C-alpha positions in Angstrom: -128.0 -28.7 226.0 -127.5 -29.8 229.6 -124.9 -32.3 230.7 -127.7 -34.7 231.6 -129.2 -34.4 228.1 -125.8 -34.9 226.4 -125.2 -38.1 228.5 -128.6 -39.4 227.6 -128.0 -38.8 223.8 -124.6 -40.6 224.1 -126.2 -43.5 225.8 -128.9 -43.7 223.2 -126.4 -43.7 220.4 -124.4 -46.5 222.1 -127.6 -48.5 222.6 -128.5 -48.1 218.9 -125.0 -49.1 217.9 -125.2 -52.3 220.0 -128.6 -53.2 218.4 -127.3 -52.6 214.9 -124.1 -54.6 215.6 -126.2 -57.5 216.8 -128.1 -57.8 213.5 -125.4 -56.4 211.2 -122.0 -57.2 212.7 -119.2 -54.7 211.5 -117.0 -56.2 208.8 -113.5 -55.4 207.6 -113.7 -52.9 204.6 -111.3 -55.1 202.6 -112.1 -58.8 203.4 -115.4 -58.7 205.4 -113.9 -60.4 208.4 -115.5 -59.3 211.8 -114.1 -56.1 213.3 -114.9 -54.1 216.4 -116.4 -51.0 214.8 -117.8 -50.1 211.3 -115.2 -48.5 209.0 -112.3 -50.5 210.2 -109.8 -53.0 208.7 -109.1 -56.3 210.4 -105.6 -56.7 211.8 -104.4 -58.8 208.8 -105.6 -56.2 206.2 -104.3 -53.3 208.2 -100.9 -54.9 208.3 -101.1 -55.3 204.5 -102.0 -51.7 203.8 -98.9 -49.5 202.9 -99.7 -46.1 204.4 -97.7 -43.3 202.8 -96.0 -40.5 204.8 -92.7 -38.9 205.3 -90.1 -39.1 204.0 -91.5 -38.3 200.6 -91.0 -36.1 197.6 -92.1 -32.5 198.5 -93.8 -32.1 195.1 -95.5 -35.4 194.0 -95.5 -37.2 197.3 -93.6 -40.3 196.1 -92.3 -42.1 199.2 -88.5 -42.2 199.7 -86.8 -45.3 201.1 -84.3 -43.3 203.1 -84.7 -40.2 205.3 -84.3 -37.0 203.3 -84.3 -33.3 204.3 -87.7 -31.5 204.0 -88.3 -30.0 200.6 -86.3 -32.7 198.7 -87.7 -33.5 195.2 -87.6 -36.9 193.5 -85.7 -37.3 190.2 -88.9 -37.3 188.2 -90.1 -34.0 189.6 -86.6 -32.4 189.1 -86.5 -33.5 185.5 -90.2 -32.8 184.6 -92.1 -30.8 187.3 -95.9 -31.5 187.3 -98.4 -28.8 186.8 -99.7 -29.1 190.3 -97.8 -27.8 193.3 -98.0 -30.8 195.7 -99.6 -34.2 195.7 -100.2 -36.6 198.6 -101.9 -40.0 198.9 -103.1 -42.0 201.8 -101.8 -45.5 200.8 -100.1 -47.5 198.1 -102.1 -49.0 195.2 -101.2 -52.6 195.7 -102.5 -55.5 197.7 -105.1 -54.4 200.3 -104.9 -50.8 198.9 -105.8 -51.9 195.4 -108.6 -54.1 196.7 -110.1 -51.2 198.6 -110.1 -48.9 195.6 -111.5 -51.4 193.2 -114.1 -52.5 195.7 -115.2 -48.9 196.0 -115.3 -48.1 192.3 -116.4 -51.4 190.8 -118.4 -53.1 193.6 -120.4 -50.1 194.8 -118.8 -50.1 198.3 -119.7 -46.5 199.0 -120.0 -47.4 202.7 -116.2 -47.1 202.8 -116.3 -43.3 202.1 -116.3 -42.2 205.8 -113.1 -44.2 206.5 -111.5 -43.0 203.3 -112.2 -39.4 204.2 -110.5 -40.0 207.6 -107.4 -41.4 205.8 -107.4 -38.5 203.3 -107.5 -36.0 206.1 -104.5 -37.6 207.8 -102.5 -37.9 204.6 -103.3 -34.4 203.3 -103.5 -32.3 206.5 -101.1 -29.7 205.2 -102.8 -29.4 201.8 -106.2 -29.2 203.4 -105.1 -26.4 205.7 -103.9 -24.4 202.8 -106.9 -25.0 200.5 -109.5 -22.4 199.7 -111.8 -24.8 197.8 -112.1 -28.6 197.3 -112.8 -29.9 193.8 -113.1 -33.4 192.4 -112.1 -35.1 189.2 -115.3 -35.4 187.1 -116.6 -38.3 185.2 -118.1 -38.0 181.7 -121.9 -38.1 181.9 -122.0 -41.5 180.1 -119.5 -43.0 182.6 -121.4 -41.5 185.5 -124.7 -43.0 184.1 -123.1 -46.4 183.9 -121.4 -46.3 187.4 -124.2 -44.3 189.1 -121.8 -42.3 191.3 -118.5 -40.4 191.0 -116.1 -41.9 193.6 -113.9 -38.7 193.7 -117.0 -36.5 194.3 -118.2 -38.7 197.2 -114.8 -38.5 198.9 -114.5 -34.7 198.3 -118.0 -34.2 199.8 -117.1 -36.4 202.9 -113.8 -34.6 203.3 -115.5 -31.2 203.1 -117.9 -32.2 205.8 -115.1 -33.5 208.1 -112.9 -30.4 207.6 -115.4 -27.6 207.1 -113.7 -26.7 203.8 -115.9 -25.6 200.9 -116.4 -28.0 198.0 -117.5 -27.1 194.5 -119.0 -30.2 192.7 -119.3 -28.3 189.4 -115.9 -26.6 189.3 -114.6 -29.1 186.7 -116.4 -30.8 183.8 -115.1 -33.5 181.5 -115.8 -32.1 178.0 -115.4 -35.4 176.1 -115.5 -39.1 176.9 -112.1 -40.7 177.2 -111.0 -44.3 177.2 -110.1 -45.8 180.6 -106.5 -44.9 181.6 -105.9 -48.2 183.3 -104.2 -50.0 180.5 -102.5 -47.1 178.8 -98.8 -46.3 178.9 -97.7 -42.8 180.2 -97.5 -41.1 176.9 -100.9 -42.3 175.8 -102.4 -41.3 179.1 -101.3 -37.7 178.6 -102.7 -37.6 175.1 -105.9 -39.3 176.2 -106.8 -36.5 178.7 -105.2 -33.5 177.0 -107.9 -30.8 176.9 -110.5 -33.2 178.3 -111.4 -30.9 181.3 -112.7 -27.4 181.6 -114.1 -25.0 184.1 -117.6 -23.6 183.2 -117.7 -19.9 182.8 -120.3 -19.6 185.6 -117.9 -21.2 188.1 -114.8 -19.2 187.3 -115.5 -16.5 189.9 -115.2 -19.2 192.6 -111.9 -20.3 191.2 -110.1 -17.0 190.5 -107.2 -16.3 192.9 -107.9 -19.3 195.1 -105.8 -22.3 196.0 -107.6 -25.5 194.9 -107.3 -29.0 196.3 -108.1 -31.6 193.7 -109.5 -35.0 195.0 -109.2 -38.2 193.1 -109.0 -42.0 193.8 -105.6 -43.0 192.4 -102.5 -41.1 191.3 -100.6 -43.1 188.6 -98.6 -41.1 186.1 -100.3 -37.8 187.1 -101.7 -37.3 183.6 -105.3 -36.7 184.9 -104.1 -34.6 187.8 -102.0 -32.4 185.4 -104.9 -32.0 182.9 -107.3 -31.0 185.6 -104.7 -28.6 187.1 -104.1 -27.0 183.7 -107.8 -26.3 183.3 -108.1 -24.8 186.8 -105.0 -22.6 186.3 -106.3 -21.5 183.0 -109.6 -20.4 184.8 -107.6 -18.3 187.2 -106.8 -20.5 190.1 -103.8 -19.4 192.1 -102.4 -22.9 192.6 -103.6 -26.5 192.7 -102.7 -29.3 195.1 -103.7 -33.0 194.6 -104.9 -35.4 197.3 -105.7 -39.0 196.3 -106.7 -42.1 198.2 -103.9 -44.2 196.7 -100.9 -43.9 194.5 -99.3 -46.4 192.2 -95.7 -47.4 192.7 -93.7 -46.0 189.8 -91.8 -49.2 189.4 -95.0 -51.0 188.6 -95.9 -48.6 185.7 
């Protein structure tokens, strides 16, 4: 395409954006206040979002309050290492972060997915670079029927498009319906999802010998992430990392 043609397309896109904004002004993803561009948070909500980054546990990604050397593990991972290799999350599951996740899952705010994919890419850059294949935590068919979409699959698909990584939507299946994890203590969460996930035989050649990146919405105790990881490793995966939109503060569990 010529430079003139590229400039014409850019101008056309800008004009379209101005027309759309005139009829449908961009709103904050969390509180619906006016913002400059779609997919943004207003200044107040952005200030209330706790982004997660270094320093953090090299294994589970839990944030540290003080600077620590690279490779430092938290006490929980030292005492009971998770099945996955590494986990990272974009932001904390409280306040604005919790509102974003619940609005996405429970209020059908799927228009947030492009912004979420951007935050996931920032938080999980190292994991994404190392990944051979993206997979998402599956819903049981009855839960999927009730909700109409799998939030983890939408994010994995968007992240795959942003990064050029392959995504396998059928790599994992949930073999049985399980009660919601939200109100369960850690021990019951582990029992609830034990053996709940599997890799179909037809998909195993895609998994064998590859490093997987598991996408989910929230990391709490890690029970779901561990159960999915165990299923992927059993199917021949070389290793599994985990990337979530949010993670819950352990002190709130």
